[in-house]
SELUMTOR-626459 format. One record per residue: residue in one letter; x, y, z of N, C-alpha, C in turn. Coordinates in steps of 0.001 Angstrom, whole numbers, plus 500000, padded with zeros to 6 digits. Example, Ala and Ser with C-alpha at 12.3 -4.5 7.8 and 13.67 -1.06 7.14 Angstrom:
BEGIN
[nulum "A",[513190,494310,507800],[512300,495500,507800],[513200,496700,507800]]
[nulum "S",[512850,497750,507080],[513670,498940,507140],[512900,500030,507870]]
This chain:
BEGIN
[nulum "X",[659793,169534,492271],[660392,168760,491507],[659453,169125,490433]]
[nulum "X",[659942,168978,488680],[659325,169885,487760],[658462,168564,487468]]
[nulum "X",[657766,168580,485951],[657289,167326,485439],[658427,166490,484590]]
[nulum "X",[659127,167140,484041],[660371,166152,483607],[661311,165646,484563]]
[nulum "X",[661009,165976,485400],[662165,165288,486670],[661635,164207,487196]]
[nulum "X",[660238,164314,487457],[659624,163304,487934],[659528,161839,486753]]
[nulum "X",[658982,162460,485631],[659139,161720,484422],[660674,160872,484351]]
[nulum "X",[661534,161483,484352],[663287,160976,484195],[663486,159746,485340]]
[nulum "X",[662716,160086,486888],[663061,159477,487838],[661936,158023,487714]]
[nulum "X",[661189,157916,486804],[659995,156802,486698],[660508,155828,485822]]
[nulum "X",[661761,156382,484861],[662438,155287,483805],[663335,154887,484277]]
[nulum "X",[663273,153273,484056],[664832,152772,484791],[665553,152998,483792]]
[nulum "X",[666971,152960,484156],[667883,153203,483380],[668535,152025,482891]]
[nulum "X",[669038,152258,481879],[669560,151306,481070],[670872,151910,480029]]
[nulum "X",[671691,150757,479813],[673089,151313,478983],[672623,151952,477710]]
[nulum "X",[673374,152915,477289],[673571,153690,476075],[673330,152836,474802]]
[nulum "X",[674428,151728,475350],[674800,150817,474155],[674298,149673,474412]]
[nulum "X",[674425,148336,473939],[674024,147324,474420],[675442,146354,474366]]
[nulum "X",[675583,145596,475057],[677101,145189,474895],[676555,143996,474528]]
[nulum "X",[678032,143034,473793],[677630,141823,472956],[678107,141124,474183]]
[nulum "X",[678194,139852,473638],[677755,138432,474292],[679728,138171,473815]]
[nulum "X",[680057,138797,472740],[681583,137946,472268],[683094,138010,473071]]
[nulum "X",[683823,137853,472152],[684978,137514,472996],[685697,138954,473742]]
[nulum "X",[686531,139016,474409],[687060,140021,475072],[688104,140853,474055]]
[nulum "X",[688311,142199,474208],[688988,143035,473038],[690258,143123,474412]]
[nulum "X",[691337,142590,473592],[692532,143305,474249],[693435,143983,474010]]
[nulum "X",[693518,144538,475625],[694498,145911,474803],[693304,147157,475666]]
[nulum "X",[693725,148304,475681],[692611,149535,475932],[693389,150380,474983]]
[nulum "X",[692066,151155,474996],[691748,152699,473714],[693335,152975,474135]]
[nulum "X",[694482,153726,473474],[695158,154847,473268],[694605,155970,474269]]
[nulum "X",[693222,156532,473435],[692714,158224,474372],[692723,157626,476130]]
[nulum "X",[692543,156173,476730],[692692,156092,477787],[694000,156242,478494]]
[nulum "X",[695038,155533,477958],[696156,155678,478195],[696698,157313,477772]]
[nulum "X",[696668,157987,476734],[696964,159326,477128],[696253,159849,478103]]
[nulum "X",[694505,159932,478730],[694523,160703,479930],[695139,160814,480960]]
[nulum "X",[696167,159505,481030],[696753,159226,482232],[698181,159947,482190]]
[nulum "X",[698261,160781,481204],[699886,161390,481107],[699357,162745,481146]]
[nulum "X",[700493,163615,481420],[700538,165213,481460],[701219,165506,480082]]
[nulum "X",[701127,166750,479652],[701610,167023,478458],[702071,168511,478790]]
[nulum "X",[703260,168919,477707],[703701,168492,476994],[704821,167135,477471]]
[nulum "X",[705523,165884,476490],[705605,165346,477215],[706740,164660,476157]]
[nulum "X",[707676,164032,477042],[709003,163563,475938],[708595,161743,475423]]
[nulum "X",[708996,161934,474482],[709165,160528,473852],[709589,159424,475089]]
[nulum "X",[710511,159320,475281],[711499,158724,476351],[710634,159011,477471]]
[nulum "X",[709975,159730,478278],[709562,159491,479274],[708054,158866,479221]]
[nulum "X",[707405,159127,477797],[706056,158038,477864],[706118,156987,477896]]
[nulum "X",[708040,156344,477493],[707775,155228,477179],[708205,154344,478825]]
[nulum "X",[708660,155390,479414],[709210,154819,480914],[707650,155076,481494]]
[nulum "X",[707157,155771,481492],[705889,155889,482331],[704756,154588,481860]]
[nulum "X",[704128,154289,480439],[703279,153668,480372],[703864,153124,479110]]
[nulum "X",[704914,152738,478786],[705493,151748,478029],[705010,150517,477693]]
[nulum "X",[705077,149877,479366],[704183,148640,479158],[702506,147953,478869]]
[nulum "X",[701961,149307,478944],[700672,149448,478781],[700203,148989,477212]]
[nulum "X",[699530,147857,476799],[699315,147159,475891],[697903,148044,475416]]
[nulum "X",[697719,148534,474158],[696808,148695,473489],[695968,148613,472357]]
[nulum "X",[694675,148897,472158],[693876,148050,471028],[694476,148424,469571]]
[nulum "X",[694629,147948,468687],[694742,148140,467217],[694256,147487,466495]]
[nulum "X",[693657,148000,465148],[693228,147109,463917],[693961,145444,463967]]
[nulum "X",[695392,145249,464109],[696128,144176,463954],[695682,143523,465342]]
[nulum "X",[695203,144110,466265],[695461,143044,467609],[696297,144042,468480]]
[nulum "X",[696364,143627,469674],[697212,144835,470833],[698566,144553,470406]]
[nulum "X",[699235,145538,471287],[700451,145904,470601],[700849,146876,472268]]
[nulum "X",[701879,146330,472394],[702715,147366,473702],[703163,148728,472842]]
[nulum "X",[702678,149583,473934],[702923,150996,473395],[704236,151139,473382]]
[nulum "X",[705411,150944,474050],[706389,150762,473604],[707344,150344,472458]]
[nulum "X",[706712,149143,471960],[706809,148961,470644],[706594,150121,469372]]
[nulum "X",[705153,150656,469828],[704761,151574,469142],[705265,152730,468971]]
[nulum "X",[705912,153557,470301],[706596,154801,470291],[708053,153941,469708]]
[nulum "X",[708875,153297,469671],[710100,152934,469287],[710025,153356,467741]]
[nulum "X",[709106,153001,466889],[708672,153259,465548],[708642,155044,465090]]
[nulum "X",[708196,155821,466313],[707877,157232,466316],[709364,158031,466280]]
[nulum "X",[709273,159101,465023],[710625,159887,464794],[710373,161303,465979]]
[nulum "X",[709048,161308,466574],[708493,162647,467259],[709288,162402,468851]]
[nulum "X",[710410,163433,468981],[710890,163527,470269],[709716,164193,471388]]
[nulum "X",[709250,165043,471055],[708165,165950,472134],[706795,165900,471811]]
[nulum "X",[705986,165586,472210],[704525,165691,472442],[704020,167080,472777]]
[nulum "X",[703465,167876,472213],[702763,168925,472692],[701520,168855,473379]]
[nulum "X",[701002,168210,473070],[699382,167598,473242],[699113,166601,473533]]
[nulum "X",[698223,166212,474044],[697610,164883,474235],[697026,164214,472874]]
[nulum "X",[696175,165719,471971],[695866,165240,470172],[696745,164809,469519]]
[nulum "X",[698107,165596,469711],[699499,165263,469139],[699583,163734,469265]]
[nulum "X",[699939,163187,470638],[700042,162377,471066],[699240,160805,470174]]
[nulum "X",[697785,160925,470323],[696854,160346,470217],[697120,160091,468274]]
[nulum "X",[697364,161102,467521],[697272,161262,466136],[698505,160628,465700]]
[nulum "X",[699669,160654,466429],[700963,159769,465987],[700627,158603,466318]]
[nulum "X",[699978,157914,467308],[699866,156350,467392],[699089,156230,466620]]
[nulum "X",[697999,156842,466124],[696976,156612,465275],[697544,156150,463616]]
[nulum "X",[698692,157214,463804],[699133,156590,462122],[699909,155744,462031]]
[nulum "X",[700936,155646,463244],[701633,154674,463162],[701158,152925,463368]]
[nulum "X",[700038,152784,464051],[699090,151613,464312],[697799,151501,463473]]
[nulum "X",[697117,152650,462458],[696012,152667,461968],[695205,153195,462774]]
[nulum "X",[693650,153376,462058],[692444,153178,462834],[691281,152541,462091]]
[nulum "X",[690582,152084,462820],[689781,151411,462063],[689217,150346,463221]]
[nulum "X",[688043,149602,463251],[687818,148224,463755],[688210,147855,464547]]
[nulum "X",[688439,147330,465961],[689771,146714,466388],[689325,145255,466075]]
[nulum "X",[690729,144668,466422],[690440,142721,466311],[690212,142282,467330]]
[nulum "X",[689078,141360,467525],[688746,140424,468576],[689324,139345,469253]]
[nulum "X",[690361,138963,468251],[690481,137499,468597],[691876,137659,467576]]
């Protein structure tokens, strides 16, 4: 073991970010939903596979199917294209907690 390994082993592990005591946030991040999918993907396939997922938005939780119904993109070539389109439709920013 090196000196660094011994020093790291003695330090207690703490979370990188302190979690608050506030209310739970409804839904899940769009990035988490996108990570479960394969690309490219048709909008209709995404609605069938993950349409019932509830995603977090600045105005509160929304069903992904409702968001994708507003989109005019028939085929998402990549995960980043999908996330960008959803964020354009629902907005970016702090997520409502209540």
